Biotite code that builds the C-alpha atoms (Angstrom):
import biotite.structure as struc

atoms = struc.array([
    struc.Atom([0.000, 0.000, 0.000], chain_id="A", res_id=1, res_name="PHE", atom_name="CA", element="C"),
    struc.Atom([2.811, 2.430, 0.875], chain_id="A", res_id=2, res_name="ARG", atom_name="CA", element="C"),
    struc.Atom([4.340, 1.953, -2.570], chain_id="A", res_id=3, res_name="SER", atom_name="CA", element="C"),
    struc.Atom([1.203, 3.428, -4.167], chain_id="A", res_id=4, res_name="ASN", atom_name="CA", element="C"),
    struc.Atom([2.061, 6.919, -5.477], chain_id="A", res_id=5, res_name="PRO", atom_name="CA", element="C"),
    struc.Atom([-1.176, 8.227, -3.928], chain_id="A", res_id=6, res_name="PHE", atom_name="CA", element="C"),
    struc.Atom([-0.586, 6.658, -0.509], chain_id="A", res_id=7, res_name="HIS", atom_name="CA", element="C"),
    struc.Atom([-0.602, 9.984, 1.380], chain_id="A", res_id=8, res_name="ASP", atom_name="CA", element="C"),
    struc.Atom([-3.788, 11.146, -0.325], chain_id="A", res_id=9, res_name="GLU", atom_name="CA", element="C"),
    struc.Atom([-5.510, 7.828, 0.375], chain_id="A", res_id=10, res_name="ALA", atom_name="CA", element="C"),
    struc.Atom([-4.636, 8.087, 4.057], chain_id="A", res_id=11, res_name="VAL", atom_name="CA", element="C"),
    struc.Atom([-6.020, 11.645, 4.203], chain_id="A", res_id=12, res_name="ARG", atom_name="CA", element="C"),
    struc.Atom([-9.269, 10.535, 2.551], chain_id="A", res_id=13, res_name="VAL", atom_name="CA", element="C"),
    struc.Atom([-9.551, 7.693, 5.048], chain_id="A", res_id=14, res_name="ARG", atom_name="CA", element="C"),
    struc.Atom([-9.085, 10.095, 7.969], chain_id="A", res_id=15, res_name="ILE", atom_name="CA", element="C"),
    struc.Atom([-11.694, 12.475, 6.530], chain_id="A", res_id=16, res_name="TRP", atom_name="CA", element="C"),
    struc.Atom([-14.043, 9.531, 5.982], chain_id="A", res_id=17, res_name="ASP", atom_name="CA", element="C"),
    struc.Atom([-13.685, 8.434, 9.588], chain_id="A", res_id=18, res_name="GLU", atom_name="CA", element="C"),
    struc.Atom([-14.256, 12.019, 10.748], chain_id="A", res_id=19, res_name="GLY", atom_name="CA", element="C"),
    struc.Atom([-17.518, 12.059, 8.847], chain_id="A", res_id=20, res_name="GLY", atom_name="CA", element="C"),
    struc.Atom([-18.863, 9.301, 11.049], chain_id="A", res_id=21, res_name="LYS", atom_name="CA", element="C"),
    struc.Atom([-19.031, 11.468, 14.177], chain_id="A", res_id=22, res_name="VAL", atom_name="CA", element="C"),
    struc.Atom([-22.640, 11.654, 15.335], chain_id="A", res_id=23, res_name="ALA", atom_name="CA", element="C"),
    struc.Atom([-24.126, 15.165, 15.473], chain_id="A", res_id=24, res_name="ASP", atom_name="CA", element="C"),
    struc.Atom([-21.025, 16.682, 13.889], chain_id="A", res_id=25, res_name="MET", atom_name="CA", element="C"),
    struc.Atom([-21.635, 20.202, 12.591], chain_id="A", res_id=26, res_name="LYS", atom_name="CA", element="C"),
    struc.Atom([-20.858, 20.610, 8.901], chain_id="A", res_id=27, res_name="THR", atom_name="CA", element="C"),
    struc.Atom([-20.657, 23.609, 6.645], chain_id="A", res_id=28, res_name="ARG", atom_name="CA", element="C"),
    struc.Atom([-23.386, 24.422, 4.165], chain_id="A", res_id=29, res_name="ALA", atom_name="CA", element="C"),
    struc.Atom([-22.820, 23.504, 0.523], chain_id="A", res_id=30, res_name="PHE", atom_name="CA", element="C"),
    struc.Atom([-22.570, 27.195, -0.393], chain_id="A", res_id=31, res_name="ARG", atom_name="CA", element="C"),
    struc.Atom([-19.442, 27.410, 1.769], chain_id="A", res_id=32, res_name="ASP", atom_name="CA", element="C"),
    struc.Atom([-17.692, 25.094, -0.690], chain_id="A", res_id=33, res_name="TYR", atom_name="CA", element="C"),
    struc.Atom([-18.673, 26.990, -3.850], chain_id="A", res_id=34, res_name="VAL", atom_name="CA", element="C"),
    struc.Atom([-15.474, 29.108, -3.997], chain_id="A", res_id=35, res_name="PRO", atom_name="CA", element="C"),
    struc.Atom([-13.348, 25.975, -3.672], chain_id="A", res_id=36, res_name="LEU", atom_name="CA", element="C"),
    struc.Atom([-15.317, 24.184, -6.369], chain_id="A", res_id=37, res_name="LEU", atom_name="CA", element="C"),
    struc.Atom([-15.042, 27.187, -8.680], chain_id="A", res_id=38, res_name="GLU", atom_name="CA", element="C"),
    struc.Atom([-11.251, 27.255, -8.251], chain_id="A", res_id=39, res_name="ARG", atom_name="CA", element="C"),
    struc.Atom([-10.980, 23.541, -8.982], chain_id="A", res_id=40, res_name="VAL", atom_name="CA", element="C"),
    struc.Atom([-13.151, 23.795, -12.101], chain_id="A", res_id=41, res_name="VAL", atom_name="CA", element="C"),
    struc.Atom([-11.245, 26.835, -13.408], chain_id="A", res_id=42, res_name="LYS", atom_name="CA", element="C"),
    struc.Atom([-7.891, 25.122, -12.862], chain_id="A", res_id=43, res_name="LYS", atom_name="CA", element="C"),
    struc.Atom([-9.092, 21.943, -14.565], chain_id="A", res_id=44, res_name="PHE", atom_name="CA", element="C"),
    struc.Atom([-10.500, 23.911, -17.520], chain_id="A", res_id=45, res_name="ALA", atom_name="CA", element="C"),
    struc.Atom([-7.253, 25.871, -17.895], chain_id="A", res_id=46, res_name="ALA", atom_name="CA", element="C"),
    struc.Atom([-5.190, 22.675, -17.861], chain_id="A", res_id=47, res_name="GLU", atom_name="CA", element="C"),
    struc.Atom([-7.459, 21.052, -20.455], chain_id="A", res_id=48, res_name="LYS", atom_name="CA", element="C"),
    struc.Atom([-7.217, 24.133, -22.704], chain_id="A", res_id=49, res_name="ALA", atom_name="CA", element="C"),
    struc.Atom([-3.402, 24.153, -22.575], chain_id="A", res_id=50, res_name="ALA", atom_name="CA", element="C"),
])
């Protein structure tokens, strides 16, 4: 597993996944993630255009 080039990312996702299982955990509204999503989409579009 450690030889996987995305090992660190996989571990982070696993930690986030476990954190999502906390009962009554407060989460942000979807609108709070819109700026992040816009940045990701713009970066992806720019890379595809290049």
